[in-house]
Structure formats: C-alpha cells, structure tokens
LUMTINU-538895 format. One record per residue (C-alpha): z, x, y; residue in three letters. Coordinates in Angstrom, 1 decimal. Each point is the difference from the previous one (the first is absolute). Layout:
% residues N
w u v r
Z X Y ALA
...
//
This chain:
% residues 64
w u v r
0.0 0.0 0.0 UNK
-0.3 1.1 3.6 UNK
3.7 -0.1 0.7 UNK
0.5 2.0 -3.3 UNK
-2.4 2.9 1.1 UNK
1.6 0.2 3.5 UNK
3.5 0.2 -1.8 UNK
-1.2 2.6 -2.3 UNK
-1.5 2.1 2.7 UNK
2.7 -0.4 2.7 UNK
3.1 -1.2 -1.9 UNK
2.5 -2.7 1.1 UNK
-1.0 -1.3 3.4 UNK
2.5 0.7 2.9 UNK
-0.3 -3.6 1.0 UNK
-1.5 -3.3 -1.4 UNK
-0.7 -3.0 2.3 UNK
-0.5 -3.0 -2.4 UNK
-1.8 -3.0 1.6 UNK
-0.3 -2.5 -3.0 UNK
-0.5 -3.2 1.9 UNK
-1.4 0.2 3.5 UNK
-1.7 -3.0 1.4 UNK
-3.9 0.6 0.0 UNK
0.1 3.3 -1.8 UNK
-0.2 1.1 -3.4 UNK
3.3 1.8 -1.4 UNK
0.2 3.6 1.0 UNK
2.1 3.1 -0.3 UNK
0.0 3.0 2.2 UNK
1.2 3.4 -1.3 UNK
0.9 2.5 2.5 UNK
0.3 3.9 -0.8 UNK
1.6 1.5 3.0 UNK
0.1 3.4 -1.5 UNK
-3.7 0.0 -0.5 UNK
-0.9 -2.0 3.0 UNK
-1.7 -2.7 -1.9 UNK
0.1 -3.7 -0.4 UNK
-1.7 -2.2 -2.6 UNK
-0.6 -3.7 0.1 UNK
-0.4 -1.9 -3.3 UNK
-1.4 -3.8 0.1 UNK
0.4 -2.3 -2.9 UNK
-3.3 -2.0 0.3 UNK
0.4 -2.2 -3.0 UNK
3.7 -0.8 0.2 UNK
0.6 1.5 -3.5 UNK
1.7 3.1 1.0 UNK
-3.1 2.2 -0.2 UNK
0.4 2.0 3.4 UNK
-3.0 1.9 1.1 UNK
0.1 2.7 2.6 UNK
-1.3 -1.0 3.3 UNK
1.1 2.8 2.2 UNK
-0.5 2.9 0.7 UNK
-3.7 0.2 0.9 UNK
-1.0 3.2 -1.7 UNK
-0.8 2.7 2.8 UNK
0.9 3.6 0.3 UNK
3.5 -0.7 1.2 UNK
0.9 -2.4 -2.7 UNK
-1.9 1.4 -3.0 UNK
2.2 0.6 -3.0 UNK
//
C-alpha cells in the first residue's frame, strides 16, 4: 500500500492528522515527518480504507 511504502522508507511519522468524516471531502490523513521536512497526504477514494498517496507532487525537492 502507499502508506506501507512510506512507513517502510521513513518509519513512523512524527504526526498524523486523521480526517475521517469531513463534509464534502473524502476521508484523508496527513503524515508529517518534521525531521525529513516532508508531508504526505493520503486519500481514501472508495471509503473502504484503501488510502492512496495524493501529495507530495514528485519534484526534485520531494523526491524519495
């Protein structure tokens, strides 16, 4: 899974913001890694707990 890959590469996130039931949006989570200066946003498009990575946009600054 996308979250699993990020967890394996970076370890446990420093902070997790969980947004399961926001009106007008899909459920999503934001994982922050302060020590790496990175933030990853995962969205559950189908509502079944299958979170896919939305952010970061892969550029030179955010490349893994």
